[in-house]
C-alpha atoms as one frame of an Amber mdcrd trajectory, in Angstrom:
protein
  38.281 106.756 198.332  37.809 104.676 195.241  38.695 101.024 194.725  42.291
  99.886 195.183  44.660 100.508 192.283  44.408  98.176 189.327  47.332  95.722
 189.208  50.261  97.402 187.503  49.617 100.849 188.986  51.834 102.084 191.837
  50.539 102.079 195.402  50.077 105.864 195.443  47.664 105.746 192.487  44.230
 106.858 193.714  41.330 106.453 191.219  39.609 109.438 192.858  42.585 111.737
 192.152  44.397 110.073 189.263  43.012 109.419 185.798  42.740 105.789 184.689
  42.974 105.682 180.905  41.608 102.723 178.950  41.244 102.318 175.151  37.723
 103.785 175.067  38.888 106.844 177.033  41.653 107.812 174.612  39.390 109.858
 172.330  40.772 113.368 172.024  44.114 112.489 173.602  45.936 110.693 170.791
  47.848 113.778 169.681  51.324 114.771 170.926  50.413 118.415 171.576  47.353
 117.472 173.644  49.265 114.953 175.698  51.983 117.527 176.356  49.457 120.206
 177.366  47.659 117.844 179.733  50.904 116.810 181.409  51.964 120.440 181.846
  48.652 121.311 183.497  48.966 118.290 185.790  52.569 118.993 186.758  52.689
 122.791 186.828  49.132 123.797 187.638  46.547 126.039 185.926  47.647 128.143
 182.961  46.326 130.139 180.025  46.589 129.184 176.369  49.096 131.994 175.887
  51.367 130.759 178.676  51.138 127.170 177.482  51.867 128.228 173.896  55.102
 129.854 175.045  55.931 126.740 177.053  55.641 124.336 174.103  56.774 126.693
 171.342  53.447 126.873 169.485  51.068 129.677 168.576  48.283 130.566 171.000
  45.745 129.721 168.280  47.044 126.162 167.895  47.262 125.752 171.655  43.720
 127.078 172.173  42.355 124.593 169.643  43.963 121.610 171.363  42.870 122.850
 174.791  39.260 122.969 173.558  39.528 119.368 172.335  40.879 118.299 175.725
  38.058 120.156 177.468  35.391 118.685 175.180  36.591 115.203 176.146  36.749
 115.905 179.888  40.527 115.890 180.323  40.695 119.524 181.492  38.245 122.096
 182.859  38.156 125.865 183.040  39.563 127.280 186.278  36.807 129.749 187.119
  38.652 131.024 190.186  41.346 132.554 187.989  41.560 134.776 184.954  39.106
 137.168 183.381  37.055 137.578 180.218  40.239 137.912 178.172  42.521 135.330
 179.787  40.905 131.963 180.432  42.769 129.594 182.742  42.611 125.823 182.339
  43.364 123.164 184.912  43.599 119.379 185.039  41.088 117.830 187.476  43.413
 114.848 187.965  46.968 115.044 189.339  48.317 112.307 187.029  47.215 109.525
 184.706  47.990 105.930 183.938  47.014 103.636 181.075  45.878 100.019 181.291
  44.528  97.298 179.021  43.390  95.194 181.956  40.235  96.915 183.151  37.379
  94.371 182.982  34.961  96.898 181.455  37.417  98.007 178.749  40.150  95.433
 178.121  42.514  95.317 175.190  40.669  94.049 172.092  41.612  93.888 168.404
  39.188  96.717 167.563  40.862  99.179 169.935  44.494  98.298 169.253  44.916
 101.030 166.623  44.084 103.850 169.064  46.064 102.124 171.797  49.148 101.805
 169.602  48.877 105.437 168.524  48.667 106.602 172.140  51.590 104.445 173.303
  53.775 105.693 170.452  53.014 109.299 171.422  54.002 108.448 174.999  57.236
 106.909 173.699  57.977 110.079 171.713  57.452 112.156 174.869  59.816 109.860
 176.783  62.408 110.348 174.045  61.928 114.138 174.186  62.589 114.108 177.923
  65.730 112.031 177.450  67.054 114.494 174.886  66.188 117.444 177.155  68.017
 115.769 180.032  71.109 115.176 177.910  71.035 118.803 176.746  70.886 119.978
 180.362  73.816 117.746 181.291  75.903 118.975 178.379  75.126 122.610 179.197
  77.551 122.380 182.145  80.253 119.824 181.196  82.200 120.455 184.391  79.440
 118.857 186.474  78.754 115.816 184.279  81.123 113.471 186.132  79.548 114.263
 189.511  75.931 114.285 188.318  73.628 111.581 189.776  71.571 111.077 186.607
  71.668 107.808 184.659  70.777 106.406 181.277  70.952 102.612 181.520  70.005
  99.738 179.237  70.201  96.301 180.861  69.323  93.232 178.740  67.360  90.727
 180.843  65.733  87.334 180.433  62.415  87.152 182.267  59.275  85.103 182.501
  55.995  87.041 182.391  55.684  86.636 186.163  59.214  87.898 186.772  58.577
  90.926 184.553  55.440  91.837 186.528  57.282  91.386 189.821  60.231  93.491
 188.677  57.957  96.311 187.539  56.069  96.232 190.835  59.259  96.365 192.915
  60.717  99.240 190.906  57.427 101.136 191.116  57.291 100.735 194.883  60.854
 102.013 195.258  60.418 105.006 192.946  57.126 106.021 194.592  58.975 106.737
 197.858  60.473 109.800 196.191  57.345 110.992 194.447  56.028 114.483 195.225
  52.722 115.714 193.884  52.661 119.171 192.222  52.466 121.856 194.883  53.612
 119.613 197.727  56.058 121.453 199.989  59.568 120.063 199.811  61.930 121.970
 202.122  65.039 119.929 201.282  67.807 122.111 199.815  68.971 121.323 196.315
  65.752 119.641 195.186  65.188 119.683 191.421  62.363 118.232 189.367  63.298
 114.980 187.645  61.516 112.212 185.774  62.095 108.561 186.512  61.185 106.715
 183.310  60.817 102.953 183.088  60.534 100.926 179.911  60.315  97.169 180.359
  59.663  95.814 176.871  60.146  92.536 174.960  62.926  92.258 172.423  61.753
  89.003 170.834  58.468  87.046 170.550  57.411  84.780 173.439  58.720  81.197
 173.224  55.435  79.719 171.963  55.374  82.175 169.042  58.977  81.348 168.195
  58.161  77.651 168.063  55.243  78.261 165.658  57.353  80.272 163.235  58.262
  78.398 160.032
């Protein structure tokens, strides 16, 4: 076992099994196709470039290029137990990943904010894509919309920094009770894969910045 999770990560996060991303470790990942490919390999298991290309609607040549970049930067490895000389399988050595600016050896600094902002915006675009996919799935069967359990909420709050951290921690602890790792058996009938997405973001500058504004 590695050290306990860094503050802000859920209790299930294990540094030996989950990837901790920091600004210096973003090289090769700040591209929407690469982030999507890595998440698919983490969530759905090993796959070939051809299968992944069909999954994301891209050519196998484009997909192969981005897989090589991911491999060159250590995000994925070849699955030597599968495939043959013609069909190479790739797998993600980590089951999931999380990003932080609070690691002592690689904190957020002005010189790494450009890469950090680019990565976070790609993540936000992926969150938006999932929302649109979820809405499309709901609308595909209008008769079930009223009884569906899914939600899309937006609650305006007023929080101190401490309250925001506490709220995020409590929500993370609750959501983690329902988490299942890829491949985990789940015998419950009616289980479907879903994403719980949380965005807790400021909508105005902190009070001290407001006071300094002309």
